[in-house]
C-alpha angles and dihedrals in degrees: 000000000000095000093047091051090051090045089053093047091054091053094048097046096070096190099073123106116282121254110296095020135093142180107249131189108232112183101182133037124203107218113205134172125241090270091057097254118148111246107169147313121263119211111224097171116130096195140334092294107034146039141196116294124230130191103241138154112290114274118251127250113246135203120160101313119081114256124176128223122231107276094323136066144129125299095270092061102033100048104358097250131134135160088221100060146012126272092260094057089050094052096095091059093047093049090050090053092045090051089053090052090051091049090052093045090053091057097040101030093147095058114106096211096053089045089060093045090048090050089052090058093055085084129084114255091239089058091047092051094045090058093043092052089069093061116105090233095054096092092049091047093052091050092054103041092118094053120111090241094052094113126127135210138159136264123188113226107261095022125109098203124067117241094246091059099049109118091209090066098045115092108186103192111215112193119187092214093125093136095049130078125031133327111270111228092211105050100015097235131124109248145129111303125225118232097202130018131229118267117251107196120220125177110284097021131108131224091257097049103035096100126116091203120035140137127209112229117242092353099113095274096101120091138192091002093301122135137200115340095357089079089072105016114222120175123231089248094052094042092051093047098049096041091048090048092048093049090048091053090046097051116125096252095042117140089195096076144058131188134216115180109312092339120102116198121197127190136181142155132241098238143035095238120137092250091052093051094046092049091053092050092045094050090052090051090051102042106015135070097274116181096241112005092172091073094046108040095088090046090054091052092049092047094054093043090051092052093046096049095041100248087118103043119227125184114250088236093054110114137192121217130198123186123185117200134185134182117258137180094247104029143326110306120221106221099170138021132170138158125183141149115291095235091050090048090050088052092053093049089049089052089053089055091047095048093047095046112115136157112289123194097167116122095222095050090206113188115262104174097079121110094242092052092048095049094041091057094057097048130085096238096038092242123126089216090065092061116119112274099254098037099082090052092051093047092048089050090052092050098042098040102034091239123145111284111257118275087226090065091051093046091048089051095052090048092054091049091050092047094049104024086226127128105188127176094267095052094044089051092049091053093045092048094046095048095044094054093054114098096239116139094179093074129060114242114255115253127222093248136026111313112204090182094060107105100179106137094228093049091049092048089052092052092049092048089053090052093051090046090051093049090055090046095053091043103043107005091238137104104213091135091058093044095048105032111026096093097047092039090056094049106031108017095171091062098055112021094079089056096046093044087055090050091047093056088062091048091049091056089065092060126087120261094263093052092046091055093044097052094039091055090048094049092051091046089057097039092050090064095052119101116280089245089065130235116003114258090221140012120208118227096268092050088049086058090051088050091059092045090048088050092049092046094050093046091050091048090060089058093042092050091047090051093047092050092050090050092052092049091052 
């Protein structure tokens, strides 16, 4: 299912490398003359994490035996050097690459570029390294041998194209043996089966473990006498297509991925329709690291609403795919997978917007419904990457499948409010969205703005606490009531409200007559709706959440009322 979706993505993209080719980051170029003499290194790095990409022949799959790539490779193969072993231990890799060069030379003996490379390899590796060590880039190269971009190829002095990219040297064998071999489990055709698949690097993985499909030899994963890739037959064509598509989605500047902690989430659609393209761009703006999400968040909302209500037409067969990946010791772990019709997906994203919507009196109106914003507001350091390992997956599942948001998100939100005595817009929105998605008919759904008809005891206590907090703020310009009593008032109202109502009466005396009348009426309006037995002795966790939303709503209502009054006066 996953592999077939990636296979289809490759074939509909149109701009991905042809079969047998790939875009490879090559950080360092070995410049030689036509006689094969080393001249210098050229640095092709873009920044500390990436390098220039070149279209080269697809890299080989490796297990334990040395296998050389086509005219490019790492330092062990290209010049027999590694920071993890001596020259002698690296000799087998160097000899493998040298044999590959000879093989290519025998096929293209008339090509000037391969003649020069072949002449280069008539030297001993120790002599090659000795000359290279005098180059100014050598120290920097040695420091970065373990980086993803630490790959080497050749450039003939005076040429503009590296040897590995020269079309005249690339022989892509195309055998029409489609009806021979084994049945491919991805595309359902008989073809040659791959034994090992290509690595698809994700953050936190290594070259050896960055594979979506892999089998450990003699470790209980072989069946019926089959080994390696024959346990789950994948043809060369299908393997190339899905790994190329996956690497394309994983590229550093991809707008089809977002990351949370060690998790990498990829998403794509099944067609190139306008609705499909807009939905991909919108989801990146919502959940990824967009340059300026403030400008785009309303556009994102309108896009998904337009797809859902049919204003922006989407084919009924259009689908949306989401794939969650995490590094693992054996291979890449699939932590999340979902596919659903595009229109249905748009409806679920629109529902997330609706559920998270809450009154906002901030001047900057920064977006607060994105995944990073949600997770960052329930962690100690305010960083989404610090969220507990399973929380991002659970939140993504809630957003993408329309399920109740995870209880762990709600609980983490309550904990952060208690720790900081702060109910900001994101936390209030999280509580509102969580409670409204629960199938609880005994409690009224929480509105976007202040709801004077809501008679939930927790909500009323939160409103009253906000009034008492505002009275103290107007009277003394401080918030000691909130700092000292918010936690206990939200859990055991009966124990503390008598005390803070008494304190508030002294604060009220410091206000002018108009302020005293206004706040006294507001207090009585809220208290009159409480149970006849008085304040509740205890609020359960859900009602504690309603307490904090009631507090937030009442506080925002003070600002809204003030703004409306100023507007009327103008």
